[in-house]
C-alpha positions in Angstrom: 25.1 38.6 -11.3 27.4 37.4 -8.4 27.1 40.7 -6.8 23.3 40.7 -6.9 23.1 37.2 -5.6 25.3 38.0 -2.6 22.6 40.3 -1.2 20.0 37.4 -1.2 20.3 35.8 2.2 19.6 32.1 2.7 16.4 32.9 4.6 15.2 34.9 1.6 16.1 32.1 -0.8 14.2 29.6 1.4 11.2 31.9 1.4 11.3 32.2 -2.4 11.6 28.4 -2.7 8.4 27.9 -0.9 6.7 28.8 -4.2 8.6 26.0 -6.1 7.3 22.5 -6.8 9.6 19.5 -6.3 11.0 19.6 -9.9 11.9 23.3 -9.7 13.3 22.8 -6.2 15.5 20.0 -7.4 16.7 22.1 -10.3 17.4 25.0 -8.1 19.8 22.9 -5.9 22.0 22.5 -9.0 22.6 26.3 -9.6 25.3 27.0 -7.1 26.4 26.2 -3.5 24.2 28.8 -1.8 21.1 27.7 -3.8 21.9 24.0 -3.1 22.1 24.5 0.6 18.9 26.5 0.7 17.0 24.0 -1.6 18.1 21.1 0.6 16.6 22.6 3.7 14.6 19.8 5.4 11.8 22.3 6.3 11.0 22.9 2.6 10.6 19.2 1.8 8.8 18.5 5.1 6.4 21.3 4.2 5.7 19.8 0.8 5.1 16.4 2.3 2.6 17.7 4.8 0.8 19.7 2.1 0.5 16.7 -0.1 0.0 13.9 2.5 -1.2 15.4 5.7 -1.2 11.9 7.3 2.5 11.0 6.6 4.5 10.0 9.7 6.5 13.1 10.6 7.9 11.5 13.8 9.5 8.6 12.0 11.0 10.8 9.3 12.4 13.3 11.8 14.1 10.5 13.7 16.3 9.8 10.7 19.7 11.5 11.0 20.1 12.2 7.3 19.4 15.8 6.4 17.8 14.6 3.2 15.3 12.3 4.9 12.2 14.4 4.0 13.4 15.0 0.4 14.1 11.3 -0.1 10.7 10.5 1.4 8.9 13.0 -0.9 10.6 12.0 -4.1 10.3 8.2 -3.5 6.7 8.3 -2.4 5.6 10.6 -5.3 7.5 8.4 -7.8 5.9 5.3 -6.4 2.5 6.8 -6.5 3.1 7.8 -10.1 3.9 4.1 -11.0 0.8 2.9 -9.1 -1.3 5.4 -11.0 -0.2 4.3 -14.5 0.3 0.5 -13.9 2.3 -0.2 -17.0 3.4 -3.9 -17.1 7.2 -4.3 -17.0 8.1 -0.6 -16.3 5.8 0.1 -13.3 5.5 -3.3 -11.7 6.5 -6.9 -11.8 4.1 -9.8 -11.5 5.1 -13.0 -9.8 3.2 -16.2 -9.0 3.4 -17.8 -5.5 2.6 -21.5 -5.8 2.5 -24.3 -3.2 -1.1 -24.7 -2.1 -2.9 -27.8 -3.3 -6.4 -26.6 -2.4 -8.6 -23.5 -2.5 -7.3 -20.3 -0.8 -9.8 -19.2 1.8 -7.9 -16.4 3.5 -5.2 -13.9 2.4 -3.7 -11.0 4.4 -0.6 -9.0 5.1 1.1 -9.8 8.3 3.8 -7.2 7.6 3.4 -4.4 5.1 5.3 -1.5 3.5 3.2 1.4 4.7 2.9 4.9 3.2 3.9 6.4 6.6 7.3 4.7 6.6 10.2 7.1 6.0 11.9 4.5 3.8 9.0 3.1 1.8 10.8 0.0 0.7 13.0 -0.7 3.7 11.1 -3.7 4.9 10.1 -7.0 3.2 6.3 -7.3 3.0 5.0 -10.6 4.3 1.6 -12.1 3.3 -0.1 -15.2 4.7 -2.6 -17.5 3.1 -4.9 -20.3 4.4 -6.2 -23.1 2.2 -8.6 -26.0 2.1 -5.4 -28.1 1.8 -5.1 -27.7 5.5 -2.1 -25.5 5.6 -1.3 -21.8 6.3 1.7 -20.4 4.5 3.9 -17.3 4.8 5.4 -15.6 1.8 8.0 -12.9 1.1 6.3 -10.7 -1.4 9.4 -9.0 -2.9 11.3 -12.2 -3.3 8.3 -14.3 -4.2 9.4 -17.0 -1.9 7.7 -19.1 0.7 9.0 -18.5 4.2 7.2 -21.4 6.0 4.3 -23.8 5.8 2.3 -25.2 8.7 1.7 -29.0 9.2 -1.4 -30.3 7.4 -4.7 -30.4 9.3 -8.3 -30.4 8.4 -9.3 -28.0 5.6 -9.0 -24.4 6.8 -12.0 -22.1 6.7 -10.7 -18.8 8.0 -7.6 -16.6 8.7 -7.1 -13.5 10.8 -4.0 -11.8 12.3 -2.9 -9.7 15.2 -0.3 -7.5 13.5 0.7 -5.8 16.8 2.0 -9.1 18.2 2.8 -10.9 15.0 0.2 -13.6 15.5 -1.8 -15.6 13.0 -5.1 -17.3 13.9 -6.8 -20.0 11.8 -10.1 -22.0 11.9 -10.6 -25.3 10.3 -13.7 -27.3 9.2 -13.7 -29.2 12.5 -14.0 -26.0 14.5 -10.4 -26.1 15.7 -8.9 -22.7 16.3 -5.1 -22.4 16.2 -2.7 -19.5 17.0 0.6 -19.4 15.1 3.8 -17.3 15.5 3.9 -15.2 12.4 7.7 -15.1 11.9 8.4 -18.8 12.4 5.1 -20.6 11.9 5.3 -22.2 15.3 2.0 -23.4 16.7 1.3 -21.5 20.0 -2.1 -22.8 21.1 -5.4 -24.4 20.0 -9.0 -24.3 21.1 -12.0 -26.4 19.9 -15.1 -24.3 19.2 -17.2 -27.3 18.4 -18.6 -25.7 15.2 -17.9 -26.7 11.6 -18.0 -23.1 10.4 -16.5 -20.3 12.5 -16.3 -16.5 11.9 -13.2 -14.9 13.4 -12.7 -11.4 14.7 -9.4 -10.3 16.2 -9.0 -7.0 18.1 -6.8 -5.3 20.7 -7.9 -3.5 23.8 -5.3 -1.7 26.0 -2.5 -3.9 24.4 -4.5 -7.1 25.2 -5.3 -9.3 22.3 -8.8 -10.9 22.0 -10.4 -13.3 19.5 -14.2 -13.5 19.2 -15.5 -16.6 17.4 -19.0 -16.7 15.9 -20.3 -20.3 15.7 -22.9 -22.0 13.6 -25.1 -22.4 16.7 -25.4 -18.7 17.4 -22.8 -18.3 20.1 -20.0 -15.7 20.3 -17.1 -17.1 22.2 -14.3 -14.7 23.2 -10.7 -15.9 23.8 -7.5 -14.3 25.0 -4.7 -14.5 22.5 -2.3 -16.1 21.9 -3.0 -18.7 24.6 -6.7 -19.0 23.4 -8.1 -19.2 26.9 -11.9 -18.6 27.2 -13.1 -15.2 28.6 -16.8 -15.6 27.7 -19.2 -17.7 25.7 -22.6 -16.1 25.0 -25.6 -17.2 23.0 -27.1 -14.4 20.8 -28.7 -16.2 17.8 -29.9 -19.6 18.9 -29.5 -22.1 16.1 -28.2 -19.6 13.5 -24.7 -19.1 12.1 -23.0 -15.9 13.4 -21.3 -14.8 10.2 -21.0 -11.0 10.8 -18.4 -9.9 13.4 -17.0 -6.4 13.5 -15.1 -4.2 16.0 -15.6 -0.5 16.3 -12.6 1.9 15.9 -12.8 3.0 19.6 -12.8 -0.8 20.5 -15.9 -0.4 22.7 -18.3 -2.3 20.5 -18.6 -5.5 18.7 -21.3 -6.0 16.0 -22.6 -9.6 15.7 -25.2 -10.7 13.1 -26.6 -13.4 10.9 -26.2 -12.4 7.2 -29.3 -12.4 4.9 -31.8 -13.4 7.6 -34.9 -11.3 7.5 -35.9 -12.5 11.0 -32.8 -11.1 12.7 -31.3 -7.7 13.1 -27.6 -7.5 14.0 -26.7 -6.8 17.6 -24.3 -4.2 19.0 -22.6 -5.7 22.0 -20.5 -3.9 24.6 -17.0 -5.3 24.1 -16.6 -5.3 27.9 -19.4 -7.9 28.2 -17.3 -10.2 26.0 -13.8 -9.5 27.3 -14.6 -8.9 31.0 -18.0 -10.5 31.6 -19.9 -10.0 34.9 -21.6 -12.9 36.6 -24.2 -10.5 38.2 -25.2 -8.7 34.9 -26.5 -9.9 31.6 -24.4 -8.9 28.6 -25.0 -5.4 27.5 -26.3 -5.4 23.9 -28.8 -3.8 21.6 -30.5 -4.7 18.3 -30.0 -2.5 15.3 -33.3 -1.1 13.9 -33.0 -3.0 10.6 -33.2 -6.7 9.7 -31.9 -8.8 6.8 -28.3 -7.4 7.0 -26.2 -8.3 4.0 -23.1 -6.2 4.7 -21.8 -3.8 7.4 -18.7 -1.7 8.2 -17.6 0.7 10.9 -16.5 4.1 9.6 -12.7 4.1 10.3 -12.4 7.8 11.2 -15.3 7.8 13.7 -15.4 6.3 17.2 -18.5 4.1 16.6 -20.4 5.0 13.4 -21.8 2.0 11.6 -23.1 1.6 8.1 -25.1 -1.5 7.0 -26.9 -2.7 3.9 -30.1 -4.5 4.6 -33.5 -5.5 3.2 -36.4 -3.0 3.2 -40.0 -3.8 3.4 -39.9 -5.2 -0.1 -37.4 -8.0 -0.4 -36.1 -6.9 -3.8 -35.1 -3.5 -2.4 -31.9 -2.7 -0.4 -31.2 0.2 1.9 -28.1 1.6 3.4 -28.5 2.9 6.9 -25.9 4.7 9.1 -26.1 4.8 12.9 -24.0 6.1 15.8 -23.5 4.0 18.8 -22.8 5.3 22.3 -23.5 4.5 26.0 -26.2 6.3 28.0 -25.7 6.2 31.8 -28.3 6.8 34.5 -28.0 6.4 38.2 -29.4 2.9 38.0 -28.0 1.4 34.8 -26.2 1.7 31.5 -28.0 1.5 28.1 -26.7 1.3 24.6 -28.1 4.1 22.5 -28.3 3.7 18.7 -29.1 6.8 16.8 -29.8 6.8 13.0 -27.7 9.3 11.1 -29.0 8.6 7.6 -30.7 6.1 5.4 -31.3 5.8 1.7 -32.4 3.2 -0.9 -29.8 1.5 -3.1 -30.4 0.6 -6.7 -28.8 -2.8 -6.4 -29.7 -5.8 -8.5 -31.5 -8.5 -6.5 -29.4 -11.0 -8.5 -26.2 -10.0 -6.7 -25.0 -13.1 -4.8 -23.0 -11.0 -2.4 -22.7 -7.4 -1.5 -19.5 -5.9 -0.3 -19.3 -2.7 1.8 -16.2 -0.6 2.7 -15.5 2.9 4.0 -12.7 5.2 3.2 -13.2 8.1 5.6 -15.9 9.8 7.6 -18.0 10.5 4.6 -17.3 8.0 1.8 -18.8 4.5 1.3 -17.8 1.9 -1.3 -20.4 -0.7 -2.4 -19.7 -3.6 -4.8 -22.3 -6.0 -6.1 -22.2 -8.4 -9.0 -20.0 -6.6 -11.6 -20.5 -3.0 -10.4 -18.9 -0.6 -8.0 -20.6 2.5 -6.5 -19.3 5.4 -4.3 -21.8 7.0 -2.0 -21.8 9.9 0.5 -23.4 9.3 3.9 -26.3 11.4 2.7 -27.0 9.0 -0.2 -25.5 11.0 -3.0 -23.9 8.7 -5.6 -20.4 10.0 -6.2 -19.5 7.6 -8.9 -20.3 4.2 -10.5 -18.1 1.8 -12.4 -18.8 -1.2 -14.7 -15.2 -2.2 -15.5 -15.6 -5.9 -15.0 -17.4 -8.6 -17.1 -17.6 -11.0 -14.1 -18.7 -10.8 -10.4 -16.6 -9.0 -7.8 -15.9 -11.3 -4.8 -13.4 -9.0 -3.1 -12.3 -5.4 -2.8 -9.4 -3.6 -1.1 -9.7 0.1 -0.1 -6.9 2.4 1.2 -6.2 6.1 1.2 -4.7 6.0 -2.3 -6.8 3.5 -4.3 -9.5 0.9 -4.6 -8.7 -2.5 -6.1 -11.5 -4.8 -7.2 -10.9 -8.5 -7.8 -13.2 -10.2 -10.3 -14.1 -13.6 -11.6 -13.2 -12.3 -15.1 -9.6 -12.9 -14.0 -8.7 -9.2 -13.7 -8.0 -6.6 -10.9 -9.2 -3.1 -11.6 -7.2 -0.3 -10.0 -9.1 3.0 -9.2 -7.3 6.0 -7.8 -8.7 8.5 -5.3 -8.8 12.1 -6.5 -10.0 15.2 -4.6 -12.2 18.0 -5.9 -12.2 21.0 -3.6 -15.9 21.5 -4.4 -17.2 18.0 -4.4 -14.7 16.1 -2.1 -13.1 12.7 -2.9 -14.0 10.8 -6.0 -12.5 7.7 -7.9 -10.9 7.6 -11.3 -10.7 4.2 -13.0 -7.1 3.6 -14.3 -6.1 0.2 -15.4 -6.5 -3.6 -15.2 -4.0 -6.1 -13.8 -4.4 -9.5 -15.5 -4.2 -12.8 -13.7 -3.4 -15.3 -16.4 -5.3 -17.8 -18.6 -9.1 -18.5 -18.3 -8.5 -22.1 -19.4 -6.4 -22.6 -16.2 -8.4 -20.6 -13.7 -11.9 -19.4 -12.6 -10.9 -15.9 -11.6 -9.7 -13.9 -8.6 -11.2 -14.7 -5.2 -9.3 -12.5 -2.6 -7.3 -9.3 -2.9 -5.1 -7.3 -0.4 -2.8 -4.3 -0.8 0.0 -2.5 1.0 1.5 0.7 -0.3 3.9 -0.9 -2.8 2.2 -4.1 -3.8 -1.1 -5.9 -4.6 -1.6 -9.6 -3.9 -4.6 -11.7 -5.0 -5.6 -15.4 -5.0 -6.6 -17.1 -8.3 -9.0 -20.0 -8.2 -7.4 -22.8 -10.3 -9.4 -25.3 -12.4 -7.3 -28.1 -11.0 -8.0 -27.1 -7.4 -4.5 -25.8 -6.7 -5.0 -22.1 -6.2 -2.1 -19.7 -6.9 -1.3 -16.2 -5.5 -0.4 -13.4 -7.8 1.9 -10.6 -6.4 2.2 -7.3 -8.3 5.1 -5.4 -6.9 5.5 -1.7 -7.8 9.0 -0.4 -8.3 10.4 2.8 -6.7 
């Protein structure tokens, strides 16, 4: 046997090992020294990583000096995904309660997250931030289930967004006061009065410059430079109506502004340059969408400026989902925004749904939630799946490349895992519930957010003191 093995070169062994899966490859490394050295070849594990997750961050893993960086990444990530797929309490995850707010949670987000692309998936401590009607914004360590800092009390908060690139938090309160906070320390950096009791916030970065667009109850979109909150523009688009839809396109060239559930107005696509670098000689460059009564909208994340929206049709009880592409048409004399319809189809949604949620996974998959149900659609209108896992309304959903998590008033989170069929493309498989506690003490979940190793959600308490549940998956 030894004599036969001596004629097999390491290159031949490596070529043979390309047919092995991770379990066989790990077992092969235990046979003898030659097999061990061949099976530990970084190229083999890198190849398996890219075959399974084409989007993993190869640059970061290659920067690690350890020869086993790719192997460690593959084994840890696949093990973590297995835990997130089964969701067994006690063995796959731990649940911790984060308490401190004395009011209703109105915003919940990750300022720092454990991302799937990190070579060491659990090297950092995830940080979440929450805003409440108690007038405070708080920062929490997810793994340790500890509060890091709490802001001074102000008027009840109504909104929360973040600039992750620069580690900045931005809040709005019921008096229309906008504040910027340093995410690590909680230090107040600047403030600005929008003069509106209800503000819609949109943060976005263009060429490493941070901007905040604020939709007011009077129909104005005010754009500020962050973190100093100095005014770049203030433009009236919907006179006397609350701007409660604000979105930024993936290519950062467009901002969508709209009035939700108003059949007299269509959303407007605005050139971001008109907001961030306004010209005194020219009017803002904007264009109405060809549909009114918008209830939800989302930009497709893998396209430069492809927009999906759910809106009323001619009959108020019917809803349609329309997809358009936005680009700029230039002539010798002027520039014009061109909106081209890609597709449109009718949705079978109940007219009783108080709120409709719309999200997008990739260039061809849309997720719709209304009342107690969840649907998956292609851009052509094909229903790829529907789910009725909840007994209460769904006020919040979180979508990433691995799963969809729905938060319900029935005090449960439902976890659905993405699968891929070579013939049909991506589809969802409903897996398990995460429970949030006692119905006698709470009215259900209101917000949910995820990173690659945890899920956090806010629970509305009957005594008015909302809590945050953190479900941390173990590697």
